N, C-alpha and C positions, 0 to 999 in steps of 0.2 A: 535305296538299293544301289548296289555297285555292279558294274558290268565287268565280267571276268572272261567272257568268251572272246574268240578271235573276231576281228573287225570285218572279215569277209565271210560270206556264206560258203559252206562247203557241202558237197554232196553227202547225203546220209546213206551209208552202206551198211550191210548186215553186221559187219564187225568193224565198227568205226574206229576202234583203238588197237586193233590187233592185226593190221595188214589185210590183204585180200582174203575173202572167205573161201573155204573149200567148196568144191562143186556140190558135194552131198548136202552141206548145211545150207547152201544157196537154194537148192531145190526143195529142201524141207521148209525153209522160210517162205518160198513161193507157194507151196501147198498150204502153209499156215494162213496165208493172206485170205484164202477162200473162205475160211471159217470165221475170221474176225473182221477183216477189212470189207469183204464183199457179202457178208451175211445179210445186211439190210437191203442193199440194191438187188441182191439175188432173189429176194422174195417179192419184189415189186411186181413181177408179171402176174401174181395172184390177183391183183386188183387194178393195176394202172390202166390197161387197155379197156377193161370193162367200164371203169368210172369215166374215162375220157369219152368213150362212145355214148354212154348214157347221158353225159352232159351235152354232147353235140346233138343227140336225137331229141333231147328235152321232152321225153315221153312219146315221141313219134317213132317212125320206122327208121332203122339203121340203113343208110344208103351206101352204094358203092363208093361215091365220092368221100363220104365220111370215113369209111374204112381206110381208103388209100391215104387220105389227108392225115388221119390220126397216127397211123403206122409210120408215115413219113416224118411227122413231128417228133414222135418218140425216138426214132432212129437218129435224127439229127440232134435231139437234145442229148442223147448219149454221146454223140460225136463231139459236139461243141462244148458242152458243159463238163462232162466227165473226162473225155479223152484229151481235148486240147487245153481246157482251162486247168483241170486238176492234175491229170496224169503227166502231161508234158510241161506244164508251167508252174503251177502253185507248189508242186512237190519240190521244186528247187529252192523255195523260201524256207529252208530249215534253220533251226537254231541248234548247232552242234548235234545234228541228226534228228532232233525232235520237231514235231509239227503240231498243228491244232490252233484254235482261235486265240487262246491266251499266249501261246508261243509266238504267234504273229504279233500280238499286242506287245510282248516283251521286245521283239525285234524293232517294231515301229517306235517304241519308247526310247530305245537305245539310239535310233536314228534321229528322232525329233526332240528328244529330251523328255524328262518325266513330268514336267510342268504343263505339257500340252494336254489339256483336259479332254479334248475330242478323242484322242487315242484311247485314254482310259475308259471313256464312256462307250466307245465302239467295242472295246474288249468286254465290258460288262454286258452290253446288248447281245453280242455274239454268244457269250457264255450262258446268258439267261435263255436265249432261244434254243440253245443246245439242250438245256434241261427240258424245255417244252417238247423237243424231238424225242428225248429219252423217255418221256411219259407216254407219248402217242405211239411210238414204234412198237413196243410190246403189245399194246392194246389192239392196234389195227392188224398187225402181222398175225397174231394168234387167232383173232376173230376170223380173219379172211381164210385161214387154213381150216379151222374147225367148221366153218360154214359149208365146206365141201360135203359134209355129212348129209345135208339136205338132198343132194343129188343121189346118194345111196338109197335113202328112203325118206319121204317127207315127214314120217313119224318122228324122226330124230331132231326135227327143228327145235322143239321146246328144250332140248338138252344142250343146245349150242352155247347159250349164255352161261349156265352154271358150270359146264365143262371148261369153258374159257377162263372163268374165275378161279377154278381149282388149279388149272395149269399156271396161271399168274402167281397164285399164292405159293405153289410148290417151287416155282422158278426163283422167287425172291427169298424163300426160306433156305435154299441151299447156298446162298451167296456167302454166308459166313464160313463155309467149309473151303472156300477157294475154288477156282476153276482150272487149276493147273493140270489135274489128272484128266478131266473130261475134255479139256481144250485140245489134247493130243488127237482126239477123234473128230474135232470140229472140221478140220481141213478135208480129210477123206470123205466125210458125210456130205459136206457141201460140194465137193468135186462130183460125187454121184448125183446130187441134186441138179447141178448144172448140166450134166450129161443127159439126165432124164428130161429136163426142160428142152434141151436141144433136140432130143429124139422125138418128143411130142410135137415140136414144131415141124420137123422134117416129115413126119408121117402125114401132115395135112397141107403142106405147101403145094403138093400135087393136086389138091382140091381146086386151087385157083393159082396156077403158076405165075400168073401176071402180077401177083402181089410183090414179087421181087423188084418190080419197077418202082415200088414205094421208096426205094433208096434215093430216088431223085427228090431234091428239096422242093421242086415246083409243086408237087401235090400238096405239101403242107402249106405253102404260101397261098395257093389258090383256095384251099379250104378256109384259111383265116380271112381271106379277102371277100369270100362269098357267104359266110355264115354269121356275120355280125356279132351280137352279144353271145349267142350260143357258142360261137367259135372261141371267144375269150374265156367263157366258162370251161370249155373243153381244154384250152391251153393250160388253164390252172390245174386241171386233172392230169394232163400230160406230164406235168412236173413230178408226179408221183413216181414216174419211171426212173428218176435220177436221185430220189431220196437215198441218202447213204453215201453220196459222193464226198461229203465232208469227212467221212471215216477214212478215206484214202490218205488225207492229210494228217488227221488226228493220230492215226496208228502208225505213222511213218517210223517213229522211234523204236517200235517193237520189231519191225520187219526190214526196214531199209527201203530206199527208193526203187532200186532195180527190181527186186522181187515183186513189188506192187505193180510196177509198170508192165513187167513181163506177163504176170497173171492176167491183167486186164486185156492187153492187146492180143495175146495169143489164145486166150481161153474164155474169159468171162464175157467180153463184148460179143464174140461170135455166137456163144450159146444164147445170150439174151436176144440178139438180133434174130436168130432162127426161131426162137419161141414166139416173139412178137409177130413175125411174119406168118408163122403157122396159125396163130390165133386170128390174124387178119384173113388168111385164106379160108379158115373154118367159117368165119362170119360172112364172107363173100358167097360161100356155098349155101349157108343157112343162117340168115340174120336173126332167126328166133333164138339162137344159142347165146345171145347176149347176156342171158341170166348168169352164166358162169363159164366164159369161153376157155379159161385155163384148164379146169378139170375135165371139160368136155373134149379136150384134145386126146384123151386116153380112153381106151375101150372099157366097157362096163366092169370086166373082171379086174382091171387095174385101178379102178376108182378108189376103193378103200385103202389099198397100199399107198396110193399117191396122197390121199388125205393124211395118212399117218406120216409119210415122208415130209409133206408140207408142214405139218405140225412141228416135227423135229427141226426142220430148217428155220421156221419162224422163232422157235425157242433159241436157237443158236444166234439168229439175228438180234433177238432181244438181249441175249447175254452180252453181245458185243457192245451194244449201246449202254447197257447198265454199267459195264466195266469202264466205258468212256466217261460216264457221269461221275464215277468214283475218282477217276484220274483228274478230271477238270475241277472237282471239288478240292482235291489236294493242291492243285496249282493255284486255285483262287485263294485258298487259305494262306499259302506261302507268299502270294503277291499282295496280301492285305485287303482282299475284296470280301472275305467272309471270316466270321469268328472261328477260332480253333475248334476242331471236331476230333473225336477219337478216330484214329486210323489204325487198322490192324493189317499186318502183313501175312498173307496166306501162303506164301512160298518163300523158302530160304534162298532160292536161286534166281527167281524172276522178280526184278525190281517193280514191274508194273502190276504184279498180282497183289492188289490191296482191297480192303473191305472197309467201308465207312458205314457203321451201323445206323447212325441217325439219317443219313441220306438214303440208305436202303429202305428204311421204314417210311420215309416221306414219299419216295418214289412208288412204293407198293400202294400206299393209301391213295395217291393221285391216280394211279393206273386203274385201281378197282372202281373209284368214283367215275372215271371216264368211261369204262366199259358199261357200267350200270346206266349212266346218263345217255350214251349214244346208242348202245345195244346192237349195232351192226357196223361192219367195216365200211359200208357205203356212207353211213352218217359220219363216221370218223374221218373219211377221206376229205371232207370239207375243211376239217381242222388241220390236216397234216401239212399241206403245202406251205402255209404261211411261215411256220417255224423254220423250215429248211431254206426257203427262198430268202427270208430275212437274214439268216446266218451267212448265206452265200453273198449277199449284197455287202454285208459287213466285211467279209473276207476280201472281197474285191477292193473295197476302199482302203483297208489297211495294207493290202498288197501294193497299192499305188505308193504309199509312203515308204514302204520297204524298198521297192524298185528304184524310186527317185532318190531317196536320201541315204539308204543303206548300201544298195548296189551301185549308187552314184551314176545312174543312167541320166542322160539329158532329159529335161522336163518334157519336151515334145515326144521323145521316144517312150517315156513312161505313160503319157496320156494315150499315145497311139496303140500301145499294147493293152492297157487296162480298160480303156473306154469301151471297146466292143464287148468284153466280158461283162462289164457293169451294165451296159445297155440291155444285153440278153437277160441278165439276172433281174433287172428292174422291170422289164416287160413281164416276166413270169411273176414277179411280186405283185404287179398291178392286176394281173389276171387272177391271182389267188386272193387278192383283196376283195374281189367281188363275192367271195364266199364267207365274208365276215359274219353276216347275219345267220348263215346256216351252221356255223360252228367254228369259223375262223377266228372268232373272238377269244376262243379258249387259249391258244398259245400266246396271243397278245396279252391277255390278262395275266397268265403265268409269268411271261417275260417282264411285264411292267412291275409286277410285285417283286420279282427277284432283283431287277435293276434298282428299285427303291430300297430294298434291303441292303444291297451292295453299296449304294451311294450313302445311305445312312451310316453304315458301319465305317466306311472310309472317312466320311466327314466327322463322325463322332470321335474316332481315334485321333484324328488330327487336332480337334478342339481339346481333347483330353491332354494330348501332348503339349499343346501351347499353354494350357492352364497350369499344368504341373511345373512347366519350365519357369513360369513367373516367380514361383516361390522356391525353386531349386537353388542350391549353392554350387558354384563352379567347383569341379573336382580338385583342381590344383590349389584353389584357395582354401578348401577344407584341409588338404594335406599340409599346407603351410601352417594352419591353425593347430593341427595335431602335433606338429613338431615343437611348437612353443609350449603346448600343454598336453603332455603325454598321458593317455588313458592307460588303465591296467591292461597288460598283454596276456593272452592265453595261447596255448600251443595249437598248431594246426593251420589249415588254410580255409579262408572264407571266400566264397564266390558270390558276388552281388550282381544280379542281373538287371540290366537297364537298356532302354531303347535309345538313350542319348549318352554316348561315352564322355561328353564334355562336362556333364554335371554329376554331382554326387547322387548315387541311387538313394531312393527314399528308405529302403531297408537298411542301408548303412547308417543313415542319420538317426533312424529310430533305434538301431542297435546301440549306437553311442549314447543317445539320450536316455534310454531306459535301462540298458544293461551296463552301460559305462565301461565297456571293454572293447579291445581291438585284437584281432588275431595276429599271429606272427607273419602270415602272408595274406594279402588281401588282393583279390582279383576282381576288377570291374569288367564284367563281360557283356558284350553286345552281340546279338545274333542278327545277321543281315541276310537278305535274300538277293541273289544275283539275277541278272537278266538271262543267264544261261540255265539250261535244264539241270546240269550237274557241274560240280566243282571238284577238281582233282585234289587229293589229300595234301599235296605239297603247297596248294594255294588256300587250304581250308582255314588255317589259323594264323593270325598275326599277333605278336605280343610286343608291347612297348613298356619297358621298365620306367616307373615313375619314382619319385623320392619316397623315402621312409616306408619300405616294405610294401609298396603298392605297384601293381601291374595293371595295365589296360590291355584287354584281349578282345579282338574282333574275330568272330567265327562266321564264315560265309557258307551258305548252302544254296544249291540250285533250287529253282521253283518246283522241281519234280523229286526232290530229295526229302527225307525225313530227318529233322534235326536230332542229333544224338550228342548231347553236351559232354557226358563223361568220355565218350570215345574221341570227341574232338579235342578235349583237354589233354588226353593221353598223347596226342600228337606233339604237344609242347615239349615232351622229353627230348625230342631231336633238336630243339632250340635251346636246350640247357635248363629248362624249367622243370623241376621235379614235382610230379603230381601223383598223389596217393589218394584214391577215392575214400579209403577208410579213415583218413584224418581230415577230410574236407567236409565243410558244411555249406550248403547252398541256401542263400537268403533270397526269398522271392516276395515281392510286394503283392498283396491282394487288395485291390481297390474296391471300396464300397461307393458306388456312383449314385448321386442324387440328382434329380431333375431340377433345373433352374428356370424360373419364369423369364429371366433376362439372359438366357444362355445364347449360344451361337446358332441354335436350331429351334424350330417351333417346338412347343411343349410336347405335342404328340410324337414328334421325331425323337425327342429326348427319351421319352418312355420306351419307344421302340428300340433305341440304341441300348438302353439299360437292360431290356429283356434279352437282347442279343448277347450282351456282355455276360449276363448270368447264365446263358445257355452254353457259353464257350467251355470247352473241356479244360480241365486243370492243366496249368503250365507244367507241373511236375510230370504228368503223363505225356504231354505233347513233346516235351524236350527230352523225355526218357531218362529223367533223373531218378535215382533210387529214393523211394519215399522216406526211408529211414535217415537220409542225409539232408532233408529239407527243413528249413525254418521259414514259416510264413509270417509276414508282418503286415498288419492291416492299416490302410489309410482311407480317408473319406474325401471324395472329390465331387464337385458339382459340375454339370455340363449345361 
């Protein structure tokens, strides 16, 4: 990979390349953050306080000290983790305006070098845990909303699970149509949701006005100091209040830093705080309402509408995390962590509107299995925290490398800033680790499997590259041989794709060996992925003329871009190279991989790598080459 972005971080603004944004577009972006960025964290009040107090009470009675302690811990988790760590600090670690786990990995790699394995492994772990989050979020969010039907009438209890499954199937079924049209309504709907949450809280704070004092951190500290193991279990559940914080960073490229910050500080945080304090006041007045304090904030006549509203809000929250999973899949493919998959663009104007069919199918299957296995939001809550806390610990560690080596802060200053965040994240991770037997094993299992797949793919591709290189002929040496013994020439241009521009592509050698011909123009093309999210067109293509009608071309794409080779080659016209797609043939090598007992990996890993390679989408489709212009040449390789 080659770095093409600027060497210093710059703030991500809504219009990164077109000057300052207009006021109207800024406010539209701010409204849009409510539907995408804050969808997940905005549905946490449905279950966070209930699960935290249930863990604290451990089957006993909810006491006044528990309510004050838990509300205090939730408020301070929102302040320390979301406000200080993410909104005010991590959002500054952008890569040309983009954020997210793999973006942070790309920045850290640029700072530390691509051979530092720990950075790549951290990126893999962060991405793998994000997939765990993407599986659990739709399941727990939709279940917690539909469970409100029990309060309308207990007779509806048996319909909760099937109705939740139907909603999940419907949600994943519409992904192929894109979300551009409905996304326009996400912001206003979530704005109404936040207002209703705040209103529900305000209506009940008067039940016990003293709950406002829970803003003091002393209540949380005293609770943890006096409740032993139950306090740690409760702390793990408190973390449910900040799930979705990673979305602030991951979605920065779509909205910009300032709209995300303004929406949080002026609207989202106050609404969440009012709702949690309202739930606390309700429970101080009547501890028996612990069954579902969120929905019991509202009068009976508003119960059914609020269940409907909560269901819509959780669908929006799920949509945001599904879209995030598609984006991180695209990035992982470009960064060489996953095999190629079919990626469809569902909007002609929005770069982020993509659909990955294979990932959509896998996510749906995992979500349905999860719902059937756990059957309730309370059971799923045990599995939820570990995925998110793990991702946050990874983010903090990689942020240290970025701050120290990329921002060039002194080591002591880097440690002083990152260490408190890492300490808080690690404490929450340890608290959530207590829930491994009750369901916390699930995201760990998913994460471990995905990391194993990524490491196998990365290692296998490297071994494949090294093995083929041993028998490859240096390109300049081949050109010298062809000058001495000229093969028959045919009209047109031949483009030979290769991952190593220094050696002759296998397809070129096979074409000479079997067809005994050479085209008038021969282009040896290498496609690279930059450490930047996007690459400008004037930096996209580099051409180097070689001897005897050969050119070496390097085409560079950002890790959030879709490679389009014909469009990239068309840019060469400005550099004096005439390119006509109708007289061009693209030669692509199709490798048949065989396992080897004495290969570089264990035999089972060879088999896994081969199955991943077979599942990879066709290079023709991935690079958007017209199928009628492609010639495939087969080779056999052992790994």
